[in-house]
N, C-alpha and C positions, 0 to 999 in steps of 0.2 A: 605557559601551555604548548603543548606540542604541535607540529603541523599538521598530523593525521587529526588530531581532533579539533583542530581549527577547520580543516578541508570537510568533517565531518558536519561542523555547525554551519558552516557555509552553505553546503548542500541542503542540510534540512531549513536553513531559512529560506532558500530557493524555492523549496517545494510547497513551501508555507504562503510564499509572498505569491507566487505564480503558476500554483498547480493547485491550489483548493485544499492543500491537505492543513491539519491541524495537529496541535501538540498537545495531549491530555496525560496527565501522568506518567510524563517523560515516555509516552509513546505517539508514531505517527498517527494518525485517525483521520479518514476520510468516507464519505457516504457517497455513494452511487446508485444514481436513478434510474430506474427503468418503465418502462410501459405497464408492466406486471409481472407477478411470482415468478411464470412461466421463462421470462426472459432474464432475470435475475438467476435460475438455474443455468439457462444456455451461457451465460457470462461465468458462472463459477465452473462450468465444464471447460471452457475456454481457459481462463487462468489456471486451472489446476496443472496443468502440463508446467507450465513455465514455475508455480510454486515448487511443483517435485524436481525439476531440472536444476533451480537453485537451492535446493534442501532448505527450505527457508518457509516453514508455514505460520502464517498472520492467524490470529484471532479473526475469526467472521461472525456477524451474526446476518439473519432476513428477517426485515420488516415487510412485509407482502412485496411492495417493488422497490424496495432498499436494501442495500449493500452494505452493509457497515464493516470496515475493515481496520483491525488495528496491527502496528507491526511495533515490534520490538525484538530485541536479542536476548534470551531470558539466559544463555549461557555466560554473557557478559555484564548481565544485569545493566544493558545501557542500548541506545541507537547507535547502530555500525555501520560500516559499508553495506553490509546485506540487506538490510533494511530501506535505505536507499535506493540500491539495484533493483529491488522489488516492486517498491513504489514505483520508480518509472518504469519499468516493465509493465504493472497491470495498468498506469494511465494510458499506457502506449497501444495495450491492448484493447482498453475502453474505448480510445477514440476510434480505432477498425472497427469494434464490433457495432461501433454507434454510426457508424457511416450506410 
């Protein structure tokens, strides 16, 4: 296994062990909770700028006060550095949003 792949695996493991992310069907997944639907929409507006800036668009769905996010790089058919960077960015924005 090359160093790049090992680095990706290490970072994915850290997100799973320490940041509440999961791995399902080779996609990074996480559910963020909010007080209500309006807060979910507000948070989507906050993260949309970062998503567009990084030009990496996750699968997202809303279930009233929950935002489900799946990260995966379709071009390479795998998890990549882009997925990890966006996961870290979204987590940071969520912490700032929740304060």
